[in-house]
Backbone as ProteinMPNN parsed JSONL, in Angstrom:
{"seq_chain_A": "MNKSEIVAKVAADTGMSQTALDMALGKMLKAISDSLAKGEDVAIAGFGSFTVRARKERQGRNPSTGETMTIKASRSVGFKAAKALKDAVN", "coords_chain_A": {"N_chain_A": [[84.836, 91.279, 78.414], [84.291, 93.303, 81.168], [85.371, 95.09, 84.189], [83.128, 95.311, 85.973], [81.491, 93.261, 85.037], [83.091, 91.048, 85.58], [83.148, 91.153, 88.383], [80.408, 90.743, 88.911], [80.08, 88.125, 87.898], [81.845, 86.594, 89.524], [80.668, 87.117, 92.001], [78.186, 85.864, 91.662], [79.049, 83.223, 91.409], [80.26, 82.714, 93.892], [78.64, 83.671, 95.926], [79.246, 85.863, 97.403], [79.13, 89.394, 98.258], [78.685, 91.906, 95.737], [79.753, 94.411, 96.228], [81.815, 93.976, 98.121], [83.475, 92.291, 96.619], [84.106, 93.984, 94.484], [85.617, 95.929, 95.784], [87.742, 94.331, 96.713], [88.848, 93.404, 94.286], [89.628, 95.848, 93.193], [91.599, 96.617, 95.075], [93.433, 94.549, 94.654], [94.227, 95.017, 91.983], [95.378, 97.528, 92.32], [97.539, 96.89, 93.985], [99.046, 95.317, 92.225], [99.612, 97.26, 90.242], [101.077, 99.132, 91.788], [103.343, 97.608, 92.482], [104.453, 97.126, 89.953], [105.019, 99.76, 89.224], [107.124, 100.273, 90.917], [109.029, 98.824, 89.676], [109.071, 96.146, 90.109], [108.504, 92.692, 89.357], [105.461, 90.838, 88.808], [103.984, 87.83, 89.593], [101.455, 85.501, 89.007], [100.47, 82.489, 89.899], [99.502, 79.992, 87.63], [98.16, 81.788, 86.07], [99.732, 83.985, 84.951], [102.557, 86.211, 84.289], [103.531, 89.539, 85.013], [105.728, 91.914, 83.747], [108.141, 94.566, 83.93], [109.279, 96.41, 81.275], [112.005, 97.95, 79.686], [112.307, 100.601, 77.394], [114.49, 101.857, 75.03], [115.731, 105.144, 74.182], [114.879, 106.344, 70.975], [114.97, 106.898, 67.386], [112.336, 108.272, 65.505], [109.634, 108.867, 63.194], [107.618, 111.585, 62.338], [104.379, 111.049, 61.402], [102.68, 112.802, 59.988], [104.229, 114.931, 59.016], [106.59, 113.816, 58.195], [108.936, 114.377, 59.349], [111.955, 113.731, 61.147], [112.175, 112.586, 64.47], [112.945, 112.429, 67.997], [112.166, 109.8, 70.084], [111.494, 109.535, 73.391], [113.059, 107.613, 76.057], [111.314, 105.001, 77.759], [109.194, 103.112, 80.009], [107.43, 100.025, 79.865], [104.683, 97.711, 80.294], [104.819, 94.245, 80.261], [103.242, 91.119, 79.507], [103.177, 87.712, 80.215], [101.589, 84.805, 79.507], [100.68, 82.067, 81.624], [101.218, 78.499, 81.393], [98.911, 77.057, 82.098], [96.865, 78.935, 81.63], [97.183, 79.35, 78.876], [96.563, 76.769, 77.98], [93.867, 76.623, 78.777], [92.698, 78.493, 77.106], [93.14, 77.423, 74.622]], "CA_chain_A": [[84.341, 91.32, 79.777], [84.89, 94.417, 81.892], [85.507, 94.877, 85.628], [81.838, 95.078, 86.632], [81.02, 91.932, 84.63], [83.893, 90.081, 86.338], [82.647, 91.202, 89.761], [79.087, 90.104, 88.923], [80.264, 86.684, 87.678], [82.438, 85.999, 90.728], [79.652, 87.21, 93.056], [77.2, 84.814, 91.406], [79.678, 81.917, 91.642], [80.681, 82.527, 95.277], [77.638, 84.117, 96.884], [79.741, 87.054, 98.097], [78.502, 90.62, 97.771], [79.395, 92.586, 94.654], [80.489, 95.53, 96.802], [83.053, 93.447, 98.71], [84.321, 91.802, 95.536], [84.597, 95.142, 93.73], [86.675, 96.531, 96.591], [88.876, 93.395, 96.721], [89.461, 93.437, 92.964], [90.29, 97.144, 93.082], [92.818, 96.561, 95.896], [94.375, 93.649, 93.992], [94.768, 95.708, 90.815], [96.243, 98.6, 92.825], [98.765, 96.251, 94.455], [99.809, 94.955, 91.021], [100.092, 98.514, 89.651], [102.112, 99.7, 92.647], [104.548, 96.789, 92.347], [105.027, 97.386, 88.632], [105.552, 101.121, 89.247], [108.409, 100.191, 91.613], [109.942, 98.039, 88.856], [109.005, 94.749, 90.537], [107.687, 91.79, 88.555], [104.333, 90.239, 89.519], [103.645, 86.519, 89.039], [100.266, 84.872, 89.57], [100.567, 81.089, 89.492], [98.392, 79.49, 86.839], [97.596, 82.86, 85.247], [100.794, 84.574, 84.159], [103.43, 87.145, 84.984], [103.661, 90.885, 84.495], [107.089, 92.404, 83.89], [108.398, 95.924, 83.472], [110.263, 96.386, 80.196], [112.566, 99.272, 79.377], [112.478, 100.941, 75.976], [115.543, 102.845, 74.858], [115.43, 106.297, 73.34], [115.077, 105.947, 69.572], [114.55, 107.85, 66.363], [111.07, 107.944, 64.855], [109.242, 109.802, 62.152], [106.294, 112.162, 62.486], [103.65, 110.562, 60.232], [102.034, 113.847, 59.199], [105.19, 115.808, 58.339], [107.731, 113.052, 57.714], [110.107, 114.897, 60.05], [112.576, 112.828, 62.104], [112.056, 113.063, 65.842], [113.453, 111.518, 69.006], [111.165, 109.253, 70.997], [112.234, 109.374, 74.64], [113.056, 106.31, 76.712], [110.14, 104.792, 78.607], [108.987, 101.756, 80.514], [106.112, 99.489, 79.531], [104.345, 96.468, 80.993], [104.669, 93.063, 79.428], [102.517, 90.022, 80.152], [103.409, 86.381, 79.648], [100.578, 83.88, 80.039], [101.129, 80.787, 82.163], [100.807, 77.354, 80.592], [97.513, 76.73, 82.43], [96.004, 79.893, 80.928], [97.271, 79.033, 77.442], [95.804, 75.536, 77.75], [92.449, 76.911, 78.936], [92.256, 79.249, 75.936], [93.179, 76.532, 73.458]], "C_chain_A": [[85.051, 92.474, 80.492], [84.865, 94.129, 83.397], [84.171, 94.565, 86.294], [81.259, 93.717, 86.255], [81.794, 90.838, 85.365], [83.379, 90.003, 87.772], [81.299, 90.49, 89.853], [79.203, 88.59, 88.773], [80.808, 86.0, 88.924], [81.435, 86.031, 91.88], [78.603, 86.116, 92.891], [77.768, 83.428, 91.721], [79.975, 81.659, 93.121], [79.631, 82.89, 96.313], [78.089, 85.322, 97.701], [79.07, 88.294, 97.516], [79.357, 91.269, 96.68], [80.23, 93.738, 95.181], [81.825, 95.068, 97.369], [84.013, 92.97, 97.629], [84.902, 92.943, 94.708], [85.752, 95.801, 94.47], [87.92, 95.636, 96.583], [89.602, 93.404, 95.375], [90.211, 94.746, 92.747], [91.601, 97.177, 93.854], [93.868, 95.666, 95.25], [95.028, 94.343, 92.791], [95.705, 96.843, 91.225], [97.57, 98.028, 93.295], [99.657, 95.853, 93.273], [100.408, 96.205, 90.389], [101.224, 99.12, 90.461], [103.422, 98.928, 92.531], [105.234, 97.044, 91.014], [105.639, 98.779, 88.574], [106.912, 101.168, 89.938], [109.442, 99.409, 90.808], [109.972, 96.569, 89.229], [108.133, 93.944, 89.581], [106.589, 91.21, 89.426], [103.987, 88.934, 88.828], [102.438, 85.954, 89.771], [100.238, 83.445, 89.024], [99.311, 80.646, 88.754], [97.761, 80.531, 85.931], [98.66, 83.478, 84.346], [101.641, 85.523, 84.974], [103.491, 88.47, 84.229], [105.098, 91.334, 84.737], [107.175, 93.836, 83.381], [109.514, 95.842, 82.44], [110.711, 97.806, 79.891], [112.687, 99.435, 77.865], [113.525, 102.036, 75.89], [115.032, 104.028, 74.035], [115.729, 105.909, 71.892], [114.582, 107.034, 68.637], [113.254, 107.351, 65.725], [110.769, 108.989, 63.806], [107.816, 110.274, 62.41], [105.483, 111.772, 61.248], [103.016, 111.669, 59.386], [103.023, 114.725, 58.442], [106.357, 115.049, 57.733], [109.022, 113.459, 58.404], [110.628, 113.866, 61.059], [112.476, 113.435, 63.5], [112.605, 112.011, 66.796], [112.309, 111.105, 69.922], [111.905, 108.919, 72.283], [112.107, 107.963, 75.212], [111.839, 106.205, 77.624], [110.125, 103.362, 79.122], [107.585, 101.315, 80.113], [105.909, 98.176, 80.289], [104.194, 95.36, 79.969], [103.933, 91.988, 80.211], [102.846, 88.729, 79.436], [102.439, 85.426, 80.317], [101.217, 82.599, 80.527], [100.596, 79.656, 81.293], [99.35, 76.992, 80.851], [96.544, 77.656, 81.719], [96.014, 79.616, 79.429], [96.448, 77.783, 77.118], [94.297, 75.77, 77.839], [91.889, 77.631, 77.724], [92.192, 78.342, 74.708], [92.351, 75.315, 73.741]], "O_chain_A": [[86.274, 92.595, 80.42], [84.403, 93.074, 83.83], [84.092, 93.64, 87.103], [80.6, 93.082, 87.078], [81.219, 89.813, 85.733], [83.196, 88.912, 88.311], [81.075, 89.714, 90.781], [78.493, 87.848, 89.453], [80.303, 84.957, 89.338], [81.357, 85.078, 92.655], [78.178, 85.51, 93.874], [77.059, 82.564, 92.237], [79.945, 80.51, 93.562], [79.723, 82.459, 97.463], [77.373, 85.753, 98.604], [78.51, 88.252, 96.421], [80.585, 91.189, 96.702], [81.302, 94.021, 94.645], [82.854, 95.698, 97.125], [85.218, 93.211, 97.709], [86.054, 92.88, 94.28], [86.749, 96.186, 93.859], [89.036, 96.138, 96.459], [90.832, 93.412, 95.333], [91.305, 94.752, 92.183], [92.601, 97.699, 93.361], [95.059, 95.978, 95.288], [96.243, 94.263, 92.61], [96.709, 97.094, 90.559], [98.62, 98.615, 93.034], [100.874, 96.033, 93.319], [101.587, 96.214, 90.036], [102.22, 99.573, 89.897], [104.495, 99.53, 92.486], [106.458, 97.163, 90.954], [106.676, 98.966, 87.938], [107.757, 101.995, 89.596], [110.605, 99.334, 91.204], [110.806, 95.819, 88.722], [107.142, 94.452, 89.057], [106.752, 91.096, 90.641], [103.727, 88.914, 87.625], [102.401, 85.93, 91.001], [100.01, 83.229, 87.834], [98.193, 80.898, 89.203], [96.912, 80.196, 85.105], [98.513, 83.494, 83.124], [101.477, 85.636, 86.189], [103.5, 88.516, 82.999], [105.624, 91.145, 85.834], [106.398, 94.263, 82.527], [110.57, 95.268, 82.705], [109.906, 98.736, 79.846], [113.114, 98.523, 77.157], [113.445, 103.035, 76.605], [114.048, 103.926, 73.302], [116.716, 105.225, 71.619], [113.875, 107.958, 69.039], [113.1, 106.162, 65.446], [111.571, 109.891, 63.565], [106.92, 109.47, 62.667], [105.868, 112.136, 60.137], [102.833, 111.488, 58.182], [102.713, 115.214, 57.356], [107.046, 115.57, 56.855], [110.089, 112.939, 58.078], [109.842, 113.21, 61.743], [112.667, 114.637, 63.686], [112.716, 110.838, 66.44], [111.585, 111.942, 70.459], [112.836, 108.113, 72.274], [111.175, 107.225, 74.893], [111.389, 107.201, 78.192], [110.933, 102.524, 78.722], [106.666, 102.13, 80.033], [106.85, 97.613, 80.848], [103.528, 95.519, 78.947], [103.997, 91.955, 81.44], [102.801, 88.655, 78.208], [102.459, 85.254, 81.535], [102.17, 82.1, 79.93], [99.635, 79.839, 80.545], [98.626, 76.654, 79.914], [95.5, 77.206, 81.248], [94.965, 79.644, 78.785], [95.732, 77.74, 76.117], [93.532, 75.186, 77.071], [90.738, 77.413, 77.347], [91.305, 78.478, 73.865], [92.244, 74.43, 72.893]]}, "name": "protein", "num_of_chains": 1, "seq": "MNKSEIVAKVAADTGMSQTALDMALGKMLKAISDSLAKGEDVAIAGFGSFTVRARKERQGRNPSTGETMTIKASRSVGFKAAKALKDAVN"}
């Protein structure tokens, strides 16, 4: 399911306009992205939590040449599903 399908489903369930829902969903995703960019965790009750995880600099290998290379430190996003979401899936 992609963003437009989510917007269409919620619009059908609530009777709200797709334009308003698309804008609201976009603003919500931007707020989550902005918080994560600042290093803040985001928790949505009943759904899950997004966390920023730090990766240390490490040694890797170039797959085409076999040459050793340094992979720089970075940050990534982790997601942990809430119990309610896990139960709904199972």
